[in-house]
C-alpha positions as a printed Julia matrix, in Angstrom:
381×3 Matrix{Float64}:
 -10.6    14.06  -21.61
 -10.05   11.38  -19.14
 -12.31    8.3   -19.03
 -15.12    8.0   -16.24
 -14.38    5.1   -13.83
 -17.26    3.49  -11.77
 -16.68    0.36   -9.39
 -19.26   -2.37   -9.08
 -19.07   -4.24   -5.79
 -20.65   -7.71   -5.53
 -22.2    -8.11   -2.09
 -25.24  -10.45   -2.49
 -23.81  -13.6    -1.5
 -24.42  -15.6     1.85
 -20.64  -16.6     2.66
 -21.68  -19.74    4.15
 -18.04  -20.96    4.26
 -17.34  -18.49    6.78
 -19.61  -20.22    9.09
 -22.74  -19.27   11.09
 -23.79  -15.69   11.53
 -24.14  -12.7     9.43
 -23.21  -12.84    5.77
 -19.57  -12.33    5.6
 -19.66   -8.89    3.89
 -21.39   -7.62    6.99
 -19.43   -9.27    9.72
 -17.45   -6.91   11.87
 -13.76   -6.33   11.37
 -12.15   -4.21   13.78
 -15.46   -2.67   14.8
 -16.76   -2.06   11.26
 -18.35   -4.25    8.48
 -15.98   -5.74    5.8
 -18.23   -4.26    3.13
 -17.44   -0.74    4.82
 -13.58   -1.58    4.77
 -13.93   -2.59    1.07
 -15.64    0.55   -0.07
 -13.34    2.79    1.99
 -10.45    1.25   -0.01
 -12.04    2.0    -3.41
 -13.49    5.37   -2.13
  -9.7     6.39   -1.45
  -8.92    6.21   -5.0
  -9.22    9.49   -6.82
 -10.16    7.83  -10.34
 -13.39    6.12   -9.06
 -16.12    8.49   -9.57
 -19.0     6.37   -8.14
 -19.7     3.05   -6.88
 -22.76    0.69   -7.36
 -23.25   -2.09   -4.83
 -25.38   -5.23   -5.47
 -26.97   -6.48   -2.28
 -29.23   -9.35   -1.18
 -32.9    -8.32   -0.7
 -32.76   -9.34    3.1
 -29.64   -7.3     3.53
 -31.04   -3.73    3.27
 -31.01   -2.91    6.98
 -27.49   -4.12    7.05
 -26.36   -2.41    4.01
 -27.77    1.01    5.1
 -25.84    0.72    8.57
 -22.55   -0.39    6.74
 -22.42    2.56    4.47
 -23.86    5.3     6.83
 -21.93    8.66    6.22
 -20.15    7.4     2.99
 -20.38    9.31   -0.36
 -20.23    8.6    -3.89
 -22.38    5.65   -3.63
 -25.42    4.95   -5.82
 -28.6     3.44   -4.65
 -27.94   -0.37   -4.07
 -29.45   -2.89   -6.41
 -30.59   -6.21   -5.66
 -28.62   -9.56   -6.98
 -29.89  -12.48   -8.64
 -29.59  -16.25   -8.27
 -26.06  -16.6    -9.53
 -23.09  -14.39   -9.53
 -23.38  -13.55  -13.29
 -26.85  -12.3   -12.8
 -25.9   -10.09   -9.81
 -23.05   -8.51  -11.95
 -25.69   -7.96  -14.92
 -28.21   -6.05  -12.54
 -25.34   -4.03  -11.3
 -24.19   -3.26  -14.81
 -27.69   -2.34  -16.01
 -28.06    0.1   -13.1
 -24.7     1.7   -14.1
 -25.83    2.01  -17.53
 -27.68    5.05  -16.66
 -24.5     6.66  -15.65
 -22.62    5.42  -18.69
 -19.29    4.96  -17.35
 -16.18    4.22  -19.75
 -14.51    1.94  -17.39
 -15.77   -0.32  -14.57
 -14.24   -2.14  -11.63
 -15.84   -5.17  -10.46
 -14.76   -6.06   -7.22
 -15.67   -8.8    -4.33
 -17.27   -7.19   -1.32
 -14.93   -9.45    0.83
 -11.78   -8.43   -0.48
 -11.26   -5.17    2.07
  -7.43   -4.97    1.82
  -7.35   -3.74   -1.74
  -4.01   -1.65   -2.61
  -4.28    1.23   -4.55
  -1.46    0.31   -6.86
  -3.23   -2.59   -8.11
  -6.16   -0.18   -9.5
  -3.3     1.97  -11.02
  -1.89   -0.83  -13.0
  -5.36   -2.16  -13.93
  -6.32    1.14  -15.6
  -3.02    1.16  -17.24
  -3.33   -2.02  -18.85
  -6.82   -1.31  -20.1
  -5.32    1.14  -22.57
  -4.12   -1.81  -24.75
  -6.98   -4.26  -23.85
 -10.72   -4.46  -23.44
 -10.15   -5.99  -19.89
  -7.73   -6.64  -17.11
  -7.26   -8.52  -13.59
  -4.76   -8.84  -11.08
  -3.51  -12.23  -10.26
  -0.46  -14.25   -8.51
   1.63  -16.78  -10.1
   1.13  -20.33   -8.74
   4.46  -21.14   -6.89
   3.47  -24.36   -4.98
   3.68  -27.57   -6.52
   0.25  -28.85   -7.63
  -1.38  -32.53   -7.68
  -4.23  -34.19   -8.7
  -5.46  -36.42   -6.02
  -8.43  -38.17   -4.73
  -9.77  -39.55   -1.69
  -6.81  -37.94    0.26
  -4.23  -39.78   -1.92
  -1.85  -38.08   -4.19
  -2.32  -39.3    -7.92
  -0.07  -37.63  -10.38
   1.84  -33.94  -10.15
   0.3   -30.97  -12.46
   2.57  -28.35  -13.95
   2.26  -24.96  -12.56
   3.74  -23.4   -15.76
   1.03  -20.49  -16.77
  -1.24  -20.91  -13.77
  -2.39  -17.94  -11.89
  -4.68  -17.26   -8.74
  -7.19  -14.5    -9.74
  -8.25  -11.58   -7.67
 -10.41   -8.8    -8.19
 -11.24   -5.88   -9.14
 -11.6    -7.28  -12.61
 -11.58   -4.48  -15.03
 -13.23   -3.73  -18.45
 -14.52   -1.24  -20.84
 -17.9    -0.83  -19.72
 -19.91   -1.17  -23.22
 -17.93   -4.27  -23.7
 -18.56   -6.18  -20.48
 -22.33   -5.23  -20.46
 -22.48   -6.47  -24.04
 -20.84   -9.81  -22.97
 -23.11  -10.17  -20.04
 -26.19   -9.43  -22.06
 -25.06  -12.05  -24.85
 -23.72  -14.81  -22.43
 -25.46  -18.11  -22.8
 -24.22  -19.65  -19.45
 -23.13  -18.21  -15.98
 -19.45  -17.94  -15.27
 -17.25  -18.13  -12.16
 -15.93  -14.76  -12.81
 -16.36  -11.66  -15.4
 -12.98  -12.88  -17.03
 -14.17  -16.3   -17.86
 -17.28  -14.85  -19.41
 -14.93  -12.13  -21.34
 -12.92  -15.09  -22.68
 -15.59  -17.4   -23.31
 -16.72  -14.37  -25.92
 -13.1   -14.14  -27.4
 -12.44  -10.66  -25.56
  -8.83   -9.86  -24.78
  -8.09   -9.69  -21.08
  -4.34   -8.66  -19.5
  -3.14  -10.13  -16.31
  -1.26   -7.57  -13.92
   0.55   -8.3   -10.83
  -1.8    -9.24   -8.14
  -0.9    -8.71   -4.3
  -1.19  -11.16   -1.32
  -2.63   -8.49    0.75
  -5.75   -8.33   -1.56
  -7.01  -11.77   -0.21
 -10.63  -12.69    0.0
 -12.28  -13.38    3.37
 -13.73  -16.77    2.7
 -13.34  -18.77    6.12
 -13.17  -18.28    9.79
  -9.39  -18.56    9.63
  -9.21  -15.55    7.21
 -11.3   -13.4     9.61
  -8.83  -14.36   12.45
  -5.89  -13.6    10.07
  -7.43  -10.12    9.2
  -8.12   -9.36   12.7
  -4.43  -10.02   13.69
  -3.11   -7.9    10.6
  -5.29   -5.0    11.7
  -3.92   -5.0    15.05
  -0.42   -4.53   14.09
   1.78   -2.26   16.15
   2.72    0.88   14.32
   5.22    3.02   16.07
   6.36    6.78   14.66
   9.48    8.36   15.83
  10.94   11.75   15.0
  14.58   13.03   15.01
  15.86   16.62   14.9
  19.47   17.81   14.97
  21.73   20.66   14.27
  25.45   21.26   13.25
  27.21   24.42   12.68
  29.47   25.31    9.8
  33.41   25.28   10.55
  36.45   25.26    8.11
  36.54   22.59    5.46
  35.69   21.83    1.84
  32.96   19.39    2.11
  29.85   18.03    4.07
  28.51   14.77    4.45
  24.92   14.07    4.55
  23.17   10.73    4.49
  26.56    9.26    3.93
  27.15   11.21    0.73
  30.2    13.83    0.81
  29.11   16.84   -1.2
  31.74   19.57   -2.03
  30.89   22.86    0.06
  32.59   26.06    1.19
  32.71   24.74    4.63
  32.39   21.42    6.6
  30.24   20.74    9.54
  31.31   20.69   13.11
  30.59   17.47   15.36
  32.28   14.93   17.47
  31.75   12.41   14.83
  31.4    12.92   10.97
  28.77   15.64   11.68
  26.13   14.01    9.29
  23.19   15.87   10.71
  20.68   14.13    8.34
  21.75   10.8     9.43
  21.66   11.76   12.82
  18.22   12.72   12.8
  16.91    9.56   11.06
  18.95    7.47   13.59
  17.29    9.48   16.16
  13.85    9.05   14.77
  14.36    5.28   14.75
  15.58    5.04   18.23
  12.5     7.29   19.06
  10.04    5.07   17.68
  11.02    2.19   19.77
  11.83    4.45   22.75
  15.34    3.55   23.33
  16.74    7.03   23.95
  18.81    8.87   21.0
  22.45    8.86   19.56
  23.86   10.62   22.51
  22.81    7.81   25.2
  24.19    5.08   22.81
  27.44    6.82   21.66
  28.22    9.59   24.01
  30.35   12.39   22.68
  32.25   12.44   25.76
  33.59    9.24   24.67
  37.0     9.54   22.58
  36.14    6.16   20.55
  33.49    7.82   18.65
  35.45   11.08   17.83
  35.39   11.28   13.97
  33.19    8.36   13.55
  31.23    7.56   10.25
  27.55    7.94   11.17
  26.47    4.64    9.74
  27.65    3.03   12.67
  24.9     5.11   14.58
  22.33    4.07   12.12
  23.16    0.54   11.86
  22.76    0.25   15.47
  19.54    1.81   15.41
  18.38   -0.73   12.67
  19.71   -3.54   14.79
  17.47   -2.17   17.64
  14.51   -1.87   15.5
  14.83   -5.58   14.06
  15.6    -6.85   17.81
  12.4    -5.39   19.08
  10.59   -7.44   16.07
   9.77   -4.32   14.09
  10.12   -3.69   10.22
  11.02   -0.17    8.99
   7.74    0.85    6.97
   9.53    4.32    5.84
  11.7     7.09    6.59
  11.43   10.77    5.72
  13.92   13.26    6.22
  14.21   16.87    5.44
  17.35   19.19    5.48
  17.23   22.64    6.17
  19.91   24.88    4.64
  20.54   27.74    2.3
  23.64   25.71    1.12
  24.69   23.43   -0.4
  22.03   22.59   -2.9
  20.57   19.14   -2.07
  18.36   18.33   -5.03
  21.3    17.07   -7.21
  22.34   14.78   -4.42
  18.89   13.69   -3.33
  18.77   10.32   -5.18
  22.16    9.28   -4.1
  21.31   10.11   -0.61
  18.11    8.16   -0.8
  19.68    5.04   -2.09
  22.37    5.09    0.52
  19.85    5.29    3.3
  17.88    2.65    1.73
  21.06    0.29    1.47
  22.01    1.0     5.23
  18.35    0.21    6.5
  17.53   -2.57    4.27
  14.35   -1.18    2.91
  13.21   -0.47   -0.54
  14.09    3.0    -2.14
  10.47    3.95   -2.68
  10.11    3.8     1.32
  12.98    6.64    1.68
  12.3    10.27    0.94
  15.03   12.91    1.23
  14.1    16.64    0.68
  15.48   19.94    1.41
  14.15   23.32    2.25
  15.47   26.86    3.47
  14.37   29.04    6.26
  13.75   31.73    3.87
  17.11   33.32    5.14
  15.99   33.34    9.01
  17.75   32.04   11.84
  21.06   30.46   11.84
  20.38   28.3     8.92
  19.1    31.4     6.95
  22.52   33.19    7.95
  24.42   30.08    6.67
  25.81   29.21    9.84
  24.9    25.58    9.85
  22.37   22.84    8.74
  19.62   21.66   10.47
  17.51   18.43    9.8
  14.44   16.54   10.87
  13.25   13.07   10.29
  10.25   10.91   10.74
  10.52    7.09   10.54
   7.3     4.44   10.95
   7.72    1.0    12.1
   5.36   -1.94   11.76
   5.24   -4.94   13.89
   2.63   -7.84   12.98
């Protein structure tokens, strides 16, 4: 039986370093309170059964407005005079639900990637607790009154993030038996000798603390996202192989075209051109011009990638579907993905190449040719 997972959000602080105004967890970010963004990030993860939020007694109206329409939220509880006390109040409230695992997260970390949660839950299989952290990469110095005193080794140093994940009964007991407040739950757990694992954190999972952090968040959430589509068809002709996504596949026929007729790469190229509204392959490389006859299609794709970069965009992902009865695409899909990733300069897990048939309908169903369609998403911060 799978373990039950609850999340606990600590949202009782005042956030004074963010400047005057509302407590930072209720300040608007792209039109919605920070707390709502944080809750949505957690609710998007299928492993989380329910969420307990700890709030300040004065913030009840703000909380109710922030969570309107959201589900899987337990009634809020009030925090205490310290963070440790607030967490304990939340854990005591969750005890009635008896989860196996609890994720304790800061309300002011609204950009939590789902893979962090996945990695934390995996780490918990061999430990009573786990937390995400980033290695310290900058030089460290001791200093006083604005003057450098001596360097400090960064070896073995980490910047801790949340959520911090624990076996529920273990962390509940640790809080009840603690003799002093702790900066975070890892510190409390380690003070009692509990084993706590470190998993890779993420720079996106930063905490909104100062006005500069809010300005950064607004900029990042206003990123320019473009999506383009591509579609192409090529008929079969005499030959012994077809080229798809730059990979030659033995077949009873070849594809007919002015270039190498790589129908899949053509659709990806058109999707990229379409996303930046710069036409299509036919406009950039007219089939009426002899210089493109028999050309390898990676030349077309490289031009599209070049234009994407020139416009200040990054390719976020590419998804290509090849439509044919034959040849079989599955055995070659991994190699095709790797080639597209290499040509576009993006990670392999951002490239999808898959295939389907048209259930023997139409020209592809009659094995007269191959069709392909692709979608590309671009991002500019």
